[in-house]
N, C-alpha and C positions, 0 to 999 in steps of 0.2 A: 512500420507496423500498422499505423493508422490508415495508410493508403491501401495496404493489402486488405484490411477489414472492409474498407469502403468498396473496393473492387469486388470482394466476395459478396457483399450485400447487394450490389447492383446486379451481379450475375444471378444471385438467388432470386431476386425479384423478377428478373426477365424469365427465368426458367419457370417460376411459379405462375406468372401471368400466361406464359405459353401453355402450360399444362391446363390451367383453367379454361383457356380458349378451346383447347382440344376436347376437354371433357364436357364443357357446357356449350359446344358449338351448335348442337341441335336445338337446345333451348333458346339460344340467341337468334337462330334462324327463324324459329317459330314466332318469337316476339316481334322481329322485324317484319315478318310476313303479315302478322296481325295488324301492325300499324299501317302497312301499305294497303292491305285489304280495306281497312276503315276509310282511308283517303279515297280509294277507288269507289267505294260505296257512296261516300259523300258526293263525289263528282258525278256518279251516275244518277244519284237522287236529284242533284241540281239540274243536270241535263234533262231528266225526265220532267221535272217541274217546269222548266222553260219550254219544253216541247208541248206539254199540256196547256200551258198558258197561251202559246202561239196558236195552237189548234183551236182553243176556245174563242180567241179573238177573231180568227179566220172565220169561224162559224157565225159569230155575231155580225161581222162585216158582210158576209154572204147574204144574211137575212135583209140587211139594209139595201143591198144591191138591187133587189127586186122593185124598189120604189121608183128608181130612175128610169124613165123611158129611153130606149136606144134602138138603133137599127143594126142590122148585120154588118153593114159597111163600116159604121162607127166602131163596132166591136172588133172587126178585123184590123182597123187602123190602130186602135188602142193596144191590141195584142202584139202587133208588130213593134210598136214603141216600147212595150214592156220587154219584149225579147231583146231589143237593142240595149235596154238598160240592164239586162242580165237576169230577168225574171221569166222563167219558162214554165212555171208550174201551171197546173190546170185551174187552180183557184186564183191566179194572179189578176185576171180581168175582173172577177167578182169582188176581190178585195179592193181593187182600185176604184170601182164604182161605189163600193160601200164607203170608202174614205171620202169620195166626192159628195156623198149624202151626209156623212157625220160631221165633216169639217164646217159647213155653213151653220148647222145646228149648234155646234160647239161655240162658234164665234158669236152667234146670237145669244146663247146662254151666258157667255162671258160679258157681253154688253149689258144684259139684263141684271146680272149679279153685281157687276162693278158700278152700275149706275152712272155710266159716262154720259149718256145722252138724256138730259132732262128736257131740253127744249126741242132737240132734233132727233127724237127717238126713232121715228119712222125712217128717216134718212139713214141713220146708223144701222138699222136692221136690214134695210135693202142693200147697203154697202157691204155688210157682213155676209149676206147671202151670196152676193156676186163675187166677193173676194174669196170666200170659202169654196165656191164652185171652181174658181180658176187656179187656186193655189196648188192643188194636186197636179194639174197639168204643167204648171211652171216648175215644180219640184222634179217631176219626171223628166222634163226637158233638161234640167241641170244635171240629173243623174246620167242621162244619155250622153251629154257632152263630156262629162267627166270620164265615163267609161270609154268613149271614143278616143279621148286624149291618152288614156292608159294603153289602149290598143295601138295607137300610132307610135307611142314612145317605146313600146315593147317589141315592135316588129323587127328591128335590126338584131336584137338578141335572139329572136326566134330563127331568123335567117342564118345567123352564125352557128347556132346549135344544129340546125338542119344540115348545114354543110358538113359539120363534123360527123354527124351520124351517117350521112350518105357516103362520105369518104372512108368511113370505118367499115363499110360493107353492107349497111342496112338499105332496104328499099325505101321508097318515099313514104309508103303507108306506115311501115314500122318506125321510120324516123319521125313521122308526125306524132305517133302515139308516144314515143320516147320523149320527144320535146315537150309535149303536153304534160307528161309526168314530171320532168325535171324542172319546168318553169311554173309549177303549180303554186309555189310560195313566192317567188320573186315577181312573176308577172301573171297574177291569177286571172285577169280579164282575158287576155289573148290565149292563155293556156286552156281556159274553159272553152273557147271557140275551137281550138285545135282538138280538144277531146271530143267535141260534137262531130267534127269532121272525121275523126278516127272511128267513132261509133257508126256514122253513116256508111263509111267504107266497109266496115265489118258486116253491116246489114245487107250489103250487095249493091249499094248505089254506086254509079260510076264516079271515078275520081274527079273528073272535071266538074261534074254536077255538084259534088260535095263541096268543092272549093268555091264554086259560084254561090252556093247557098251561104257560105261563110261571108262572102263579100256583101251579099244582100242583108244579112243579119247585122253586120257591124256598120255598114253604110259609111265607110271611111275610104277616102280617095286613094291613099297609099296601099290599102289592102286590095282595092279593086285593081290597081296597077300590078300588084304582086300576083294576084290570081290570074289575070290575063297573061302575064309573062310566063307563069308556070304552065298554063294550058297550051300556050304556043310552043314552049320548049318540049312538052310532051308530044304535041302533034308533029313537029318537025324533027324530032329525034335528036335534039342537041343535048349537050351535057347539062344536067340539072344542077350539079354542084357549082360549075363555073357560072351559070346563070344566076344562081342564088347569091354567090359571092359578089358578083358585079352589081346586083341589085342592092345588096346590103351596103356596099361602098357608096352607091348613089344616094341611098337614104341618109347615110351619115353626112354626106356632103350637103344635102338639102337641109339637114338639121342645122349644120354650122352656118349656112347661108341665111336661114331664117333668124338665127340668133344675131348675126351681124346686121340684118335688116332692122330688127327691133332696136339694136343699139344705135343705129343711125337715126331712127325716128325719135329717140329721146331728146335730141336737141330741139326739135320742133315742138314736142310735147311739153318741154320745160318753159316755153314762152308764156303759157297761160298762168301757171302758178307764180312765175316771176313778176308778171304784170299785175296780178291781182293781190298777191300777198307780200312779196318782198320789196318791190319798188315803192309802195306807199310808206312802208316802214323806213326805208332809206331817205325818202323825201322828208318824212317827219323828223328824223334824227338830224339831217343836215340843214334843212331850212327852218326847223322849229326855233332854235335860238335866234337866228336872224330875224324871223318874224316877230318874236317877242321884243327884241331891241327896237325894231322899227315901230312897233305899236307904242312902246314907251316914249320914244322920241316924238312921234306924232301927237301923243297925248300932252306932252310938255309944251310942244309948239302951239297946240290949240288952246291950252290953258293960259298961255301968255297973250 
């Protein structure tokens, strides 16, 4: 009897909760939509605030950019380096020169506020100006090297996906756009370059010229080899899919060989820390007690 009452109560609660969900479904949907809309509004407000802050900082840096004298050749070289680092905006050059003006002033202000140089204040100010002027170039070089490494490591994945798309029936242009879309999260650096290639091809630029521009933008040796191989395959009419698969296998073999080469170099590189740090400790542990005993025996002998 008790079991039947318990089962009846459970069934009644289930039916009642189902009825409430059916009758109040619209109210629940409205409440959930309000909560979601509030979150979206907060995210939009945060994004707009970040965009406004970045735009205001860009405007300030553009004003400082006018102070620094520069030639057109220097501007073109800096623009090329910024493109290799992934910055293609119109204001990238102005922001970079603005940073080169603000950084020395910030370092000088830091030296002045911290009171580091009491006796050598002039030397520290000159060093701060020189260091602040060179730091942006150094950071930009590191960013270029990091992006080139990402492009070099992501190229085999790009080749594999291009092979899959071409063998599925897509043309090379459509395969390039599809690959750029699929690899936008896993390999953003090389996917960005592929999207630029796809945009140039849509604008009417020849395919070989678009790929050569990619090789010039990235300035990576494996990308140059890949572009030259692709252009030759197009000129001679060979199978692009087979060529891409062969080149992908070659790149992976080269990567394994480079890892093996680095592993072989470790034995030579370990000599210097062994000699400088480990061997003195071993000598101290092994010869230290003997040296102490010898010193005690010599002191006793001399005292006699």
